[in-house]
C-alpha positions in Angstrom: -74.3 212.3 -175.3 -76.0 214.9 -177.5 -76.4 218.3 -175.9 -78.5 221.4 -176.6 -75.5 223.6 -177.4 -72.5 224.0 -179.5 -69.0 225.3 -178.8 -68.1 228.9 -179.9 -64.9 230.6 -178.7 -64.5 227.6 -176.3 -67.8 228.3 -174.6 -71.1 226.4 -174.5 -73.6 228.3 -176.7 -77.3 227.2 -176.5 -78.9 226.2 -179.8 -81.9 228.0 -181.0 -84.9 225.7 -180.9 -84.8 222.0 -180.0 -81.8 220.7 -181.9 -79.1 218.6 -180.3 -75.4 218.3 -181.1 -72.6 215.8 -180.5 -69.5 217.7 -179.5 -65.9 216.6 -180.5 -65.1 216.1 -176.8 -67.8 213.4 -176.8 -67.2 211.8 -180.2 -63.5 212.2 -180.5 -64.1 213.5 -184.0 -62.2 216.8 -184.5 -60.5 218.7 -187.2 -57.3 220.1 -185.7 -55.1 222.8 -187.2 -51.6 221.5 -187.9 -52.8 217.9 -188.1 -55.8 218.2 -190.5 -56.7 220.2 -193.5 -57.7 223.4 -191.6 -56.0 226.3 -189.9 -56.4 228.8 -187.1 -59.1 231.4 -187.9 -58.0 235.0 -188.5 -61.0 237.3 -188.4 -64.7 236.7 -188.1 -67.0 234.7 -190.5 -69.1 236.6 -193.0 -70.6 233.5 -194.7 -72.3 230.3 -193.8 -72.0 227.7 -196.6 -74.4 224.7 -196.9 -73.3 221.5 -198.5 -74.8 218.1 -199.1 -72.4 215.2 -198.5 -73.3 213.1 -201.6 -73.8 210.2 -199.1 -76.0 209.0 -196.3 -73.4 208.4 -193.7 -73.4 209.0 -189.9 -71.6 211.8 -188.2 -68.5 209.6 -187.9 -68.7 208.6 -191.6 -69.0 212.3 -192.7 -65.9 213.2 -190.6 -63.9 210.2 -191.9 -64.8 211.0 -195.5 -63.5 214.6 -195.0 -60.2 213.3 -193.5 -59.9 210.9 -196.5 -60.6 213.7 -199.0 -58.4 216.3 -197.4 -61.2 218.7 -196.5 -62.8 219.8 -193.3 -66.0 221.5 -192.0 -67.3 222.8 -188.8 -70.7 221.0 -188.5 -72.8 218.2 -190.0 -76.4 217.1 -189.7 -76.9 213.4 -190.1 -80.0 211.6 -191.6 -81.9 211.8 -188.2 -81.2 215.5 -187.8 -78.6 215.1 -185.1 -75.9 217.8 -185.3 -72.2 217.0 -185.1 -69.5 219.6 -184.4 -66.0 219.0 -185.6 -64.3 222.3 -184.7 -64.9 225.7 -183.2 -66.2 228.1 -186.0 -64.6 231.1 -184.2 -61.2 229.5 -183.8 -60.7 227.3 -186.9 -60.9 228.0 -190.6 -62.2 224.8 -192.2 -61.4 223.9 -195.9 -64.7 223.1 -197.5 -65.5 225.6 -200.3 -62.4 227.0 -201.8 -61.9 230.8 -202.1 -64.2 231.7 -199.2 -62.8 229.3 -196.6 -61.2 232.0 -194.5 -64.5 233.7 -193.9 -67.0 230.8 -194.0 -68.6 228.4 -191.5 -69.1 225.1 -193.3 -72.2 222.8 -192.6 -72.5 219.4 -194.2 -75.9 217.7 -194.5 -76.1 214.0 -195.0 -77.9 213.6 -198.4 -76.9 211.5 -201.4 -78.5 214.1 -203.7 -78.4 211.6 -206.5 -79.0 207.8 -206.2 -76.0 205.5 -206.4 -74.9 204.8 -209.9 -75.5 208.3 -211.2 -72.4 210.2 -212.2 -73.0 213.6 -210.7 -71.2 215.6 -213.3 -72.9 213.7 -216.2 -76.3 213.9 -214.5 -76.1 217.6 -213.8 -74.9 218.7 -217.2 -76.7 216.2 -219.4 -79.9 217.5 -217.7 -81.5 214.0 -217.3 -85.0 214.3 -215.9 -85.6 210.7 -214.7 -83.8 209.1 -211.8 -83.0 205.4 -211.7 -85.7 204.3 -209.4 -83.2 203.7 -206.6 -84.3 206.9 -205.0 -87.0 204.9 -203.1 -84.2 203.1 -201.2 -83.2 206.3 -199.5 -86.6 207.1 -198.1 -86.4 210.7 -199.3 -88.8 212.9 -201.2 -87.7 213.5 -204.8 -87.8 217.2 -205.6 -87.6 218.8 -209.0 -85.8 222.1 -209.7 -83.8 223.7 -212.4 -80.0 223.5 -212.6 -78.2 225.8 -214.9 -81.6 226.5 -216.6 -82.6 222.8 -217.1 -84.8 220.5 -215.2 -83.3 218.0 -212.7 -84.7 215.7 -210.0 -82.7 215.2 -206.8 -83.2 213.8 -203.4 -84.5 216.3 -200.8 -83.8 216.6 -197.1 -85.7 215.0 -194.2 -87.8 217.4 -192.1 -85.6 216.6 -189.1 -82.6 217.8 -191.0 -84.3 221.0 -192.0 -85.2 221.7 -188.3 -81.6 221.0 -187.2 -79.9 223.1 -189.9 -82.4 225.9 -189.2 -81.5 225.8 -185.5 -77.8 225.7 -186.2 -77.9 228.6 -188.8 -79.9 230.8 -186.5 -77.6 230.1 -183.6 -74.6 231.0 -185.8 -76.2 234.2 -187.0 -76.8 235.2 -183.4 -73.2 234.5 -182.4 -71.7 236.1 -185.5 -73.4 239.3 -186.4 -70.8 239.7 -189.1 -72.8 237.3 -191.2 -75.7 239.2 -192.9 -79.1 237.6 -192.4 -79.8 236.9 -196.1 -79.9 234.2 -198.6 -79.1 234.4 -202.4 -81.6 236.4 -204.5 -84.3 234.3 -206.3 -82.4 234.4 -209.6 -79.6 232.5 -208.0 -81.5 230.2 -205.7 -81.4 226.4 -206.3 -84.3 225.9 -208.7 -83.3 228.9 -210.8 -79.5 228.7 -211.1 -78.7 229.7 -214.6 -74.9 229.7 -214.6 -74.5 233.1 -212.9 -72.6 232.7 -209.7 -72.5 234.9 -206.6 -69.7 237.3 -206.3 -66.8 235.5 -204.5 -67.0 238.1 -201.7 -70.8 237.7 -201.2 -71.9 237.5 -197.5 -74.8 235.7 -196.0 -76.1 232.1 -196.0 -75.7 230.2 -199.3 -75.1 226.8 -200.9 -71.9 225.6 -202.4 -73.4 225.6 -205.9 -73.9 229.3 -205.7 -70.1 229.8 -205.9 -68.9 227.2 -208.4 -70.1 225.3 -211.4 -68.3 222.2 -210.1 -70.9 221.5 -207.4 -74.6 220.7 -207.5 -75.4 220.9 -203.8 -77.3 221.4 -201.6 -80.8 220.3 -202.8 -82.8 223.5 -202.9 -85.5 222.5 -200.4 -83.1 223.3 -197.5 -83.9 227.0 -198.0 -87.5 226.3 -196.9 -86.0 226.1 -193.4 -85.1 229.8 -193.5 -87.7 231.5 -195.8 -89.6 233.0 -192.8 -86.5 234.6 -191.2 -84.0 235.2 -194.0 -84.6 237.2 -197.2 -82.6 237.9 -200.4 
């Protein structure tokens, strides 16, 4: 049963706003140190990293895909905007973004980003402007932004997902004052990413694409959820 709180330090922590979360005790979906690709947390988070899943799966599918790929994350938001928790962000370091894992809370958002049949690397670097037409099958709005200085068109997020991720991020910022309340500066936001990455030790709320050229997520519209409360 979805509940209006998440687990932090083993305690029920109310979510900001109206979001609901499925806990690992309910779903049976949990990343466990010593069994899965994660480890005990040493220190406090200073970063919240946003990802898109490159798929449209359920909370279970997102978890299973992580297990298969040998990665892990703390939370996910499915297509309907329902949150899923897979481990305690205060107790577990999840392996989801490379160098910054030890200081990051990882949030996956169900979004294919590119329609099926598009090779992400080819699409991103060849700077193709037109999608395949299959985007209509996903029911998502197509947004246009710049990627590494060139135009691209990607699948945006559902409003319910933006509401849920906003709720989760604000809750995490409240629980972890070690994470600065800021997003990347405009020159590094999705829509104007020109190849310059954030410093590996940057602190705040950012997307995976801000730290590596190997990733193209999340779609930039997710930052609309925070623009009234977080600033560069």
